[in-house]
C-alpha positions in Angstrom: 36.4 -21.1 148.4 39.8 -20.8 149.9 40.7 -21.6 153.5 40.7 -18.0 154.7 37.3 -17.3 153.2 35.9 -20.4 155.0 37.3 -19.0 158.2 35.7 -15.6 157.5 32.3 -17.3 157.0 32.7 -19.1 160.4 33.7 -15.9 162.2 30.8 -14.0 160.6 28.4 -16.7 161.9 29.8 -16.7 165.5 27.8 -13.8 167.0 24.6 -15.3 165.5 25.4 -18.7 167.0 26.0 -17.0 170.3 22.7 -15.0 170.1 20.5 -18.0 169.0 22.0 -20.6 171.4 19.1 -22.3 173.2 16.4 -20.5 171.2 13.5 -22.2 169.3 13.0 -21.8 165.6 9.8 -23.0 164.0 10.4 -23.8 160.3 7.6 -24.4 157.8 9.0 -26.8 155.2 7.2 -26.8 151.9 7.2 -26.2 148.1 10.0 -27.4 145.9 12.2 -27.9 149.0 10.1 -31.0 149.7 10.0 -32.3 146.2 13.6 -31.8 144.8 16.1 -34.3 146.2 19.0 -31.8 146.3 17.0 -29.1 148.0 15.5 -31.7 150.4 19.0 -32.8 151.5 20.1 -29.1 151.9 17.2 -28.2 154.1 17.6 -31.3 156.3 21.4 -30.6 156.7 20.6 -27.0 157.6 18.2 -28.1 160.3 20.6 -30.7 161.7 23.3 -28.0 161.8 21.0 -25.7 163.7 20.5 -28.4 166.3 24.2 -29.1 166.7 25.0 -25.4 167.3 22.4 -25.1 170.1 19.2 -24.0 168.3 16.0 -26.0 168.9 14.5 -26.3 165.4 10.8 -27.5 165.1 9.9 -28.6 161.6 6.3 -28.3 160.3 5.3 -29.7 156.9 2.3 -29.9 154.6 2.2 -31.9 151.4 -0.5 -30.5 149.0 1.2 -31.6 145.7 1.7 -35.2 147.0 -1.9 -35.4 148.2 -3.0 -34.3 144.7 -0.8 -36.9 143.1 -2.2 -39.7 145.3 -5.8 -38.6 144.6 -5.1 -38.6 140.9 -3.9 -42.2 141.1 -7.2 -43.1 142.7 -9.2 -41.3 140.1 -10.3 -38.6 142.6 -10.5 -34.9 141.7 -9.3 -32.4 144.3 -11.7 -29.5 145.0 -10.7 -26.2 146.4 -12.6 -23.2 147.7 -10.6 -20.0 148.2 -7.5 -22.0 148.2 -8.8 -24.5 150.9 -9.0 -28.2 150.0 -12.5 -29.5 150.4 -11.9 -32.5 152.7 -14.6 -35.1 152.9 -14.1 -38.4 154.9 -12.4 -40.2 152.0 -10.1 -37.2 151.3 -9.3 -37.0 155.0 -8.1 -40.6 154.9 -5.8 -39.8 152.0 -4.5 -36.6 153.7 -3.5 -38.6 156.8 -1.9 -41.4 154.8 0.2 -38.9 152.8 1.1 -36.5 155.5 1.6 -38.8 158.5 2.3 -42.1 156.8 4.6 -40.9 154.0 6.0 -37.4 154.2 6.4 -37.3 158.0 8.2 -40.6 158.1 10.4 -39.9 155.1 11.5 -36.6 156.7 12.3 -38.3 160.0 14.3 -41.0 158.1 16.3 -38.3 156.2 17.2 -36.5 159.4 18.4 -39.8 160.9 20.3 -40.6 157.7 22.3 -37.4 157.9 23.1 -37.6 161.6 20.3 -36.0 163.4 17.7 -37.4 165.8 14.0 -36.7 165.0 10.6 -37.7 166.2 7.6 -37.6 163.8 4.3 -36.2 165.2 0.9 -35.1 164.0 -1.4 -32.7 165.9 -3.3 -35.8 167.2 -0.3 -37.0 169.2 -0.7 -36.0 172.8 -3.5 -33.6 171.8 -0.8 -31.4 170.4 -3.2 -29.4 168.1 -6.8 -29.1 169.2 -9.1 -28.1 166.3 -12.6 -27.1 165.3 -14.2 -27.2 162.0 -13.5 -24.2 159.8 -16.7 -22.6 158.5 -16.8 -21.0 155.1 -19.6 -18.6 154.0 -20.2 -20.2 150.7 -19.3 -23.9 151.0 -19.0 -26.9 153.4 -15.3 -27.6 153.6 -15.7 -30.9 155.4 -12.9 -31.9 157.7 -10.9 -28.6 157.3 -10.0 -27.2 160.7 -8.9 -24.1 162.6 -6.4 -24.3 165.4 -8.3 -23.9 168.7 -5.4 -24.7 171.1 -1.8 -25.9 171.0 -0.4 -28.0 173.9 3.4 -27.6 173.3 4.7 -29.6 176.3 5.6 -32.6 174.3 7.6 -30.6 171.7 9.5 -28.8 174.5 10.4 -32.1 176.2 11.6 -33.7 172.9 13.7 -30.6 172.1 15.3 -30.7 175.5 16.2 -34.4 175.0 18.0 -33.6 171.8 15.3 -34.5 169.2 14.1 -32.5 166.3 10.2 -32.6 166.3 8.7 -33.1 162.8 5.0 -32.2 162.7 2.4 -32.8 160.1 -0.5 -30.4 159.8 -3.3 -32.6 161.1 -5.4 -31.6 164.1 -7.7 -33.4 166.5 -11.3 -32.4 167.4 -13.0 -32.7 170.7 -14.6 -36.0 169.6 -11.4 -37.4 168.4 -12.0 -36.6 164.7 -9.2 -35.5 162.4 -8.9 -32.2 160.7 -6.8 -31.0 157.8 -5.2 -27.7 158.7 -3.2 -25.3 156.5 0.5 -26.0 157.4 1.3 -22.3 157.4 -1.4 -21.7 160.0 -0.1 -24.6 162.1 3.5 -23.2 162.0 2.3 -19.8 163.1 0.3 -21.2 166.0 3.1 -23.5 167.1 5.6 -20.6 167.0 3.1 -18.5 169.1 2.6 -21.3 171.7 6.3 -22.1 171.9 7.2 -18.4 172.2 9.8 -19.1 169.5 12.5 -16.7 168.6 11.9 -17.2 164.9 9.2 -18.4 162.5 10.7 -19.2 159.1 8.5 -20.0 156.1 10.3 -21.8 153.2 8.4 -21.2 150.0 8.8 -21.1 146.2 9.3 -17.3 145.8 12.2 -15.0 146.9 10.0 -13.1 149.4 7.3 -10.4 149.1 7.6 -7.9 146.3 6.1 -4.5 145.8 5.5 -5.6 142.2 5.1 -9.3 141.8 6.5 -9.2 138.3 9.6 -7.3 139.3 12.3 -9.4 141.1 14.1 -6.2 142.0 11.2 -5.0 144.1 11.6 -7.5 146.9 10.9 -6.1 150.3 13.6 -7.0 152.8 11.6 -5.9 155.9 7.8 -5.6 155.9 5.9 -4.0 158.8 2.6 -5.6 159.9 0.6 -2.5 159.1 1.9 -2.4 155.6 1.3 -6.2 155.2 -2.4 -5.7 156.1 -2.6 -3.0 153.4 -1.0 -5.1 150.8 -3.4 -7.9 151.4 -6.3 -5.5 151.1 -4.9 -4.2 147.9 -4.3 -7.6 146.4 -0.6 -7.1 146.3 -0.2 -10.1 148.7 -2.6 -12.8 147.4 -3.1 -16.6 146.9 -0.9 -18.9 148.9 1.1 -16.0 150.3 -1.8 -14.8 152.4 -1.8 -17.6 155.0 2.0 -17.3 155.2 1.9 -13.6 156.0 -1.1 -14.1 158.4 0.8 -16.8 160.2 3.8 -14.4 160.6 1.5 -11.7 162.0 -0.1 -14.1 164.4 3.3 -15.2 165.6 4.5 -11.6 166.1 1.4 -10.7 168.0 2.2 -13.5 170.4 5.7 -12.5 171.1 7.8 -14.2 168.4 10.8 -12.0 167.8 11.3 -12.3 164.1 9.4 -14.0 161.2 10.9 -14.7 157.8 9.6 -15.8 154.3 12.5 -17.4 152.4 13.0 -18.9 149.0 13.4 -22.6 149.7 14.6 -23.2 146.1 18.0 -21.7 147.1 20.5 -24.1 148.5 21.0 -23.5 152.3 18.7 -20.5 152.3 18.1 -21.2 156.1 21.8 -20.8 156.9 22.2 -17.8 154.7 19.3 -16.0 156.4 20.2 -16.9 160.0 24.0 -16.8 160.1 25.1 -14.1 157.6 25.0 -10.3 157.7 23.1 -10.0 154.5 19.8 -11.9 154.9 17.7 -13.1 152.0 13.9 -13.2 151.6 11.5 -10.9 153.5 11.3 -10.3 157.3 7.8 -9.5 158.5 8.2 -7.3 161.6 6.0 -5.5 164.2 
C-alpha cells in the first residue's frame, strides 16, 4: 500500500473513531481466532488499538476445543446434549483449569506483550456473573448455568483505569458453586448490563447466510424478526443459535449494534468497525 492509500484509510476511519470514542464494545473471542497464532495476534492487536483510540473493549472468551483436548489427555469423553457440555464435578474442575488458569491468563499475557494493559476475570470475581443451574427437559446437565444477574461495576472501574477486562465464561451460584456458561450467552448478558454500544461475535463463518451452502447469500443486515423465523425454519442452527440469541438479548436491552464476524480474517474487527464497507452480518432491531 502506498503512502496516499495509507492516509486515505486513516481519513476513512476518522469519523468512526470520533463516533465511538468513550463507547464500550463487548467482543466474544472464539473459534480459530483463539487457536491460530497469527489470528490470535491480529485480534489482540485490534483490541489494543481500540483501547488506544478511546474505545473501551471488553473481551469474553470460551474454550471448548481446548477443554476437549485436555479431557482427551485424561481419558475422559466429553458429552453434549443439544450442544451443551454435560458438566459433572470432575468436568467442572477441568473447565475452570482451562478457561481461568490457561486461556484467560494466556490472553492477558498476550495483551501485555503487545503493549496493552489487561486484567483477567471470571464470573466468580466480585460476583460478576451470578448463575443458576440450567435445566434441560431430557437430561441432567450438571454444573451448566444460566446467567441470573450481572454486576458490571468492576468492569466499568477497570475500563476507566485504562485496563482491558478479559472474562472467562464461568459463573458463581448463590452457594458459591461454579457454573459453566455458554460464552456467547455471557457476552450478550455483559453487553446488556454494560449498555454497550456494540456486541461483536468472532466466529468461524463469514456471517449468516440465506443458504448455508452459498457464500454469496450472506446477509449483511438481519432484523430480529427475520432472525427468529430463520431459527424456527432451521436456517440458523447449531452453534449459531446462541450467538444470534445473544445478539437479540443485547439489542432488547439497549445495545445499539450487534455483529457476527469471521474471526478467520485478519483484522476483521478493524475492517468492520472503521471502514465504510463492513463485513459479516449485523443483527439489528
